[in-house]
C-alpha positions in Angstrom: 3.2 15.8 11.7 1.8 15.9 15.2 2.6 14.1 18.4 -0.7 12.2 18.0 0.6 10.2 15.0 2.3 7.7 17.3 1.5 6.7 20.8 4.0 7.1 23.6 5.5 3.7 23.0 6.0 4.4 19.2 2.9 2.5 18.0 1.0 3.9 15.0 -2.2 5.7 16.1 -4.8 4.7 13.5 -7.1 7.6 14.2 -4.2 10.0 13.6 -3.4 8.1 10.3 -6.9 8.7 9.0 -6.5 12.5 9.3 -3.1 12.9 7.8 -2.2 13.7 4.2 -0.2 11.4 2.0 3.2 13.1 2.8 2.5 12.9 6.6 1.5 9.3 6.2 4.9 8.6 4.5 6.6 10.4 7.4 4.7 8.4 9.9 5.7 5.1 8.2 9.3 6.3 8.1 9.2 7.1 11.8 8.5 3.5 13.0 10.7 0.4 12.8 9.9 -2.7 10.7 9.2 -4.5 14.0 6.6 -1.9 14.9 5.0 -2.2 11.5 5.0 -6.0 11.8 3.3 -5.8 15.2 0.7 -3.4 13.9 0.0 -5.5 10.9 -0.2 -8.7 13.0 -2.9 -7.1 15.2 -6.5 -6.0 15.0 -5.7 -2.8 13.1 -4.4 -4.6 10.0 -7.7 -4.5 8.0 -8.4 -0.9 8.9 -4.8 0.2 7.9 -5.1 -1.7 4.6 -8.5 -0.4 3.9 -7.3 3.2 4.5 -4.4 2.8 2.2 -6.4 1.2 -0.6 -9.3 3.8 -0.2 -6.7 6.6 -0.7 -5.2 5.0 -3.8 -7.8 6.5 -6.2 -7.0 10.0 -4.9 -3.4 9.5 -6.0 -3.9 8.3 -9.6 -2.0 10.4 -12.1 -4.5 10.4 -15.0 -2.0 11.8 -17.4 0.2 8.7 -16.8 -2.7 6.3 -16.8 -3.9 7.3 -20.3 -6.1 4.7 -21.9 -4.9 1.8 -19.8 -7.6 -0.7 -19.0 -6.2 -3.3 -16.6 -7.0 -5.1 -13.3 -4.3 -5.4 -10.7 -4.8 -7.6 -7.6 -2.9 -7.3 -4.4 -2.5 -10.2 -2.0 -1.1 -8.9 1.3 0.3 -12.0 2.8 0.6 -13.4 6.4 -2.8 -12.5 7.8 -2.9 -13.6 11.4 -4.7 -16.9 12.1 -7.1 -15.1 14.5 -8.2 -13.0 11.5 -8.7 -16.0 9.2 -5.2 -16.6 8.1 -4.1 -16.5 4.5 -4.0 -13.0 2.9 -6.0 -9.9 2.4 -7.1 -9.5 -1.2 -7.6 -6.1 -2.9 -8.2 -5.1 -6.5 -7.5 -1.9 -8.5 -9.3 -1.6 -11.8 -8.0 1.0 -14.2 -10.5 2.1 -16.8 -11.5 5.3 -18.6 -8.7 7.3 -17.0 -9.5 6.4 -13.4 -9.1 3.7 -10.7 -11.7 1.8 -8.9 -10.8 -0.1 -5.7 -12.3 -3.1 -4.0 -11.6 -5.6 -1.3 -13.7 -8.2 -3.0 -11.7 -8.9 -6.2 -13.1 -10.6 -9.3 -11.7 -13.8 -10.8 -9.4 -12.3 -13.4 -6.3 -10.0 -13.0 -3.8 -8.8 -15.5 -1.2 -8.7 -12.7 -1.3 -10.1 -9.2 1.1 -8.7 -6.6 2.0 -10.8 -3.6 3.8 -9.0 -0.7 4.1 -9.3 3.1 2.4 -6.5 5.0 5.6 -4.7 6.2 7.0 -4.5 2.7 3.5 -3.4 1.4 3.5 -0.5 3.9 7.0 0.4 2.9 6.0 0.3 -0.8 2.9 2.4 -0.2 4.9 5.1 1.7 7.8 5.1 -0.7 10.3 3.6 1.7 10.9 0.8 -0.7 10.7 0.4 -4.5 8.7 -2.3 -6.2 11.6 -3.3 -8.5 14.0 -3.7 -5.5 11.4 -5.7 -3.6 10.9 -7.9 -6.7 14.6 -8.4 -7.3 15.2 -9.4 -3.7 12.2 -11.8 -3.7 10.2 -9.8 -1.2 7.5 -9.1 -3.8 6.1 -11.7 -6.2 4.4 -11.0 -9.5 2.0 -13.1 -11.7 0.8 -12.0 -15.1 1.8 -9.0 -17.2 5.2 -8.0 -15.9 5.4 -5.0 -18.2 2.1 -3.7 -16.8 3.5 -4.2 -13.3 6.6 -2.2 -14.2 4.5 0.7 -15.5 2.0 0.6 -12.6 4.1 2.7 -10.2 4.0 5.6 -12.7 0.2 5.6 -12.5 0.3 6.9 -8.9 1.7 10.0 -7.2 3.4 8.0 -4.3 3.9 10.1 -1.2 7.5 10.7 0.0 8.7 11.5 3.5 10.5 14.7 2.7 13.0 16.3 5.0 11.8 19.3 6.9 13.2 22.5 5.4 13.5 24.4 8.7 
């Protein structure tokens, strides 16, 4: 990870995030505080950060685990700032024919809907928090097929912030 991944005051540098791999993204997310994540997700970079994460999801699908699953999972990333329209950001992942298709314009029907605040979503996406733990503590809400939701994390190779071996 390079010095350009965070600014001098510890803020996430979005341009640096676009150029890093999944493991470096996880390290970057591990290097900032929850307060810094909340500040970033409450500002103008929120949509860009979410788009970047969701656009990368398809690259991390483990087709051997996905098998013949055909399902639609919607994500509602809560607490969108009022100056960005309020409410939540809505994304959809459709699993079909061994692959995943992503969209920020979801359809009407989902097998599972996941509702989570932006900080916990970033922690989930960077493997700093587990879905079951967030669910059990009330920080992640599920609607629909709970068994599918439980299996969903196995569909992805989720990056981990590994310790340097030097």
